[in-house]
C-alpha positions as CSV (number, residue, x, y, z in Angstrom):
1,X,87.4,-211.2,-8.5
2,X,90.7,-209.7,-9.2
3,X,93.1,-210.3,-12.1
4,X,95.9,-208.5,-14.0
5,X,95.1,-207.8,-17.9
6,X,98.2,-206.2,-19.7
7,X,98.8,-203.2,-17.9
8,X,95.0,-202.9,-16.3
9,X,93.8,-204.2,-12.9
10,X,89.9,-205.1,-13.3
11,X,87.9,-206.1,-10.3
12,X,84.0,-207.0,-11.1
13,X,81.4,-206.9,-8.6
14,X,77.2,-207.6,-8.9
15,X,75.2,-204.9,-7.1
16,X,72.4,-207.2,-5.5
17,X,69.3,-205.3,-6.2
18,X,69.1,-205.7,-10.0
19,X,71.7,-207.9,-10.7
20,X,74.3,-205.2,-12.5
21,X,77.4,-205.8,-13.0
22,X,80.2,-203.2,-12.1
23,X,83.5,-203.2,-13.9
24,X,86.4,-200.9,-12.3
25,X,89.4,-201.1,-14.4
26,X,93.2,-198.9,-14.0
27,X,95.0,-198.7,-17.0
28,X,98.6,-197.8,-17.7
29,X,100.0,-199.4,-14.5
30,X,103.5,-199.7,-14.2
31,X,106.4,-199.3,-11.8
32,X,106.6,-196.1,-10.8
33,X,103.1,-195.4,-11.3
34,X,101.1,-198.0,-9.3
35,X,97.4,-195.7,-9.5
36,X,97.4,-195.8,-13.2
37,X,96.5,-192.9,-15.9
38,X,93.1,-193.7,-15.6
39,X,90.3,-195.3,-13.7
40,X,87.0,-196.7,-15.6
41,X,83.7,-197.9,-13.9
42,X,81.8,-199.0,-16.4
43,X,78.2,-200.8,-15.4
44,X,77.3,-204.1,-18.3
45,X,74.5,-203.8,-20.0
46,X,71.3,-204.9,-18.2
47,X,67.5,-204.7,-18.3
48,X,65.7,-201.4,-16.4
49,X,62.8,-202.6,-15.4
50,X,60.3,-202.8,-18.3
51,X,63.1,-201.1,-20.6
52,X,65.6,-202.7,-23.3
53,X,69.1,-203.3,-22.4
54,X,71.4,-200.6,-22.2
55,X,75.2,-199.6,-21.7
56,X,75.9,-196.9,-18.9
57,X,79.2,-195.1,-18.4
58,X,79.1,-194.0,-14.6
59,X,82.5,-193.0,-13.8
60,X,85.9,-191.9,-15.4
61,X,89.2,-190.5,-13.0
62,X,91.9,-188.8,-13.8
63,X,95.0,-189.9,-11.6
64,X,95.2,-189.0,-8.5
65,X,97.6,-186.1,-7.5
66,X,97.8,-182.9,-5.5
67,X,94.0,-181.5,-4.8
68,X,94.6,-179.6,-1.6
69,X,95.5,-176.6,-3.5
70,X,92.3,-177.2,-6.7
71,X,89.7,-175.2,-6.3
72,X,86.4,-177.5,-5.9
73,X,83.5,-177.4,-8.0
74,X,80.4,-179.4,-7.2
75,X,78.6,-180.9,-10.5
76,X,74.9,-181.7,-10.8
77,X,74.3,-183.3,-13.5
78,X,72.2,-186.7,-14.0
79,X,73.3,-188.1,-17.2
80,X,76.0,-190.2,-16.6
81,X,77.7,-189.6,-19.8
82,X,77.5,-186.1,-19.9
83,X,78.6,-185.9,-16.2
84,X,81.4,-187.8,-17.3
85,X,82.5,-185.4,-19.9
86,X,81.8,-182.5,-17.9
87,X,84.3,-184.3,-14.9
88,X,87.2,-184.4,-17.5
89,X,86.7,-180.9,-18.9
90,X,86.9,-179.0,-15.2
91,X,89.8,-181.9,-13.9
92,X,91.5,-180.8,-17.6
93,X,91.1,-177.3,-16.3
94,X,92.5,-177.5,-12.7
95,X,89.4,-178.2,-10.8
96,X,88.8,-180.6,-8.1
97,X,84.8,-182.4,-8.8
98,X,82.3,-183.4,-6.8
99,X,79.4,-184.9,-8.2
100,X,76.0,-185.5,-8.0
101,X,72.7,-186.6,-9.9
102,X,70.2,-184.1,-8.4
103,X,69.5,-181.5,-6.0
104,X,68.8,-183.2,-3.4
105,X,72.2,-185.2,-3.5
106,X,73.9,-181.6,-4.1
107,X,72.7,-180.4,-0.8
108,X,73.8,-183.4,1.3
109,X,77.8,-182.6,-0.6
110,X,77.3,-178.7,0.5
111,X,76.2,-179.5,4.1
112,X,79.4,-181.4,4.6
113,X,81.8,-179.2,2.3
114,X,83.2,-176.1,2.8
115,X,85.3,-176.3,0.4
116,X,82.8,-176.2,-2.3
117,X,83.6,-172.5,-4.5
118,X,81.5,-173.0,-7.4
119,X,78.3,-174.9,-8.5
120,X,77.4,-175.9,-12.7
121,X,74.1,-177.5,-12.6
122,X,71.5,-178.8,-15.4
123,X,68.1,-177.4,-15.5
124,X,66.1,-180.4,-16.0
125,X,66.8,-183.3,-13.5
126,X,64.9,-185.6,-11.5
127,X,64.4,-185.0,-7.7
128,X,62.4,-182.4,-5.4
129,X,64.0,-179.6,-7.5
130,X,65.2,-178.4,-10.7
131,X,68.4,-176.4,-11.7
132,X,66.9,-172.9,-10.9
133,X,65.1,-173.4,-7.9
134,X,68.3,-175.4,-6.4
135,X,70.7,-172.2,-7.5
136,X,67.8,-169.8,-5.6
137,X,68.7,-172.4,-2.3
138,X,72.5,-172.3,-2.7
139,X,72.0,-168.5,-3.0
140,X,70.2,-168.3,0.4
141,X,72.1,-170.7,1.9
142,X,75.7,-170.4,0.5
143,X,76.1,-167.2,-1.0
144,X,79.8,-167.7,-1.1
145,X,79.4,-169.8,-3.6
146,X,79.2,-169.3,-7.7
147,X,76.5,-170.8,-9.7
148,X,76.4,-171.5,-13.1
149,X,73.4,-173.2,-14.8
150,X,73.3,-174.6,-17.6
151,X,70.7,-175.9,-20.4
152,X,69.8,-177.2,-24.0
153,X,66.2,-177.5,-23.2
154,X,65.1,-174.3,-20.9
155,X,66.3,-170.6,-20.7
156,X,65.6,-169.0,-17.4
157,X,62.3,-166.2,-17.4
158,X,62.4,-162.9,-14.8
159,X,63.0,-164.3,-11.5
160,X,64.5,-167.5,-11.8
161,X,68.5,-167.0,-11.4
162,X,69.3,-165.6,-8.2
163,X,71.8,-162.6,-8.3
164,X,75.2,-163.6,-9.3
165,X,74.1,-166.6,-11.0
166,X,74.7,-167.3,-14.5
167,X,73.5,-168.9,-17.2
168,X,74.5,-170.5,-20.0
169,X,72.5,-172.1,-23.0
170,X,74.3,-176.2,-24.4
171,X,76.1,-176.9,-26.4
172,X,78.6,-174.9,-25.2
173,X,82.6,-175.2,-25.6
174,X,84.8,-176.8,-23.0
175,X,86.8,-173.9,-22.6
176,X,83.9,-171.0,-22.6
177,X,82.8,-173.3,-19.6
178,X,85.4,-173.3,-17.8
179,X,85.8,-169.3,-18.2
180,X,82.6,-168.8,-16.8
181,X,82.9,-171.1,-13.8
182,X,86.1,-169.2,-13.4
183,X,83.7,-165.8,-13.7
184,X,81.3,-166.9,-10.8
185,X,83.9,-168.0,-8.8
186,X,84.8,-164.3,-9.2
187,X,81.7,-162.7,-9.0
188,X,81.4,-164.1,-5.1
189,X,85.2,-163.3,-4.2
190,X,85.9,-167.7,-4.0
191,X,88.2,-167.1,-7.2
192,X,91.8,-169.4,-6.2
193,X,94.8,-168.1,-6.9
194,X,95.2,-170.3,-10.0
195,X,93.2,-172.9,-11.7
196,X,96.6,-174.1,-13.7
């Protein structure tokens, strides 16, 4: 269903496999700005198998705009709230952000997209690889792509990071995160003309 709520358009849909409810909202809709200021997708509280009820924020987006000249960053992070925060930081800095929740999904994106200039990846994530293994494979298959690995729990040992990749410990300030992304792009020769 779709309805107008003040300045927002809201759609809801039920996911068949578990009954979870998606809510998709556009805020700030007004004449001359039909796309609105922000799109937010929230997964309403539901009970995972055997677990407690808990809310999930799946995605938050900036308005659509010119993207052809924006450098593309692939963000690999399995925690939805952390991913949402990092997406906002990177988009505010002028990057176009693609998202994956694990290395397997990230590889599928890399196979389809030739415009990825940098990867920001967590270390601990679900799937077949951790962030260090993922970074080494990216260096082999996509050496032109810069890689920034971050973690608040794990530090790299000798040989964990491929040449050219960078590790940053969490927490990291937004400005420092953006600087490190730009640095790995420069190191691989993928630095765009401007990220403004």
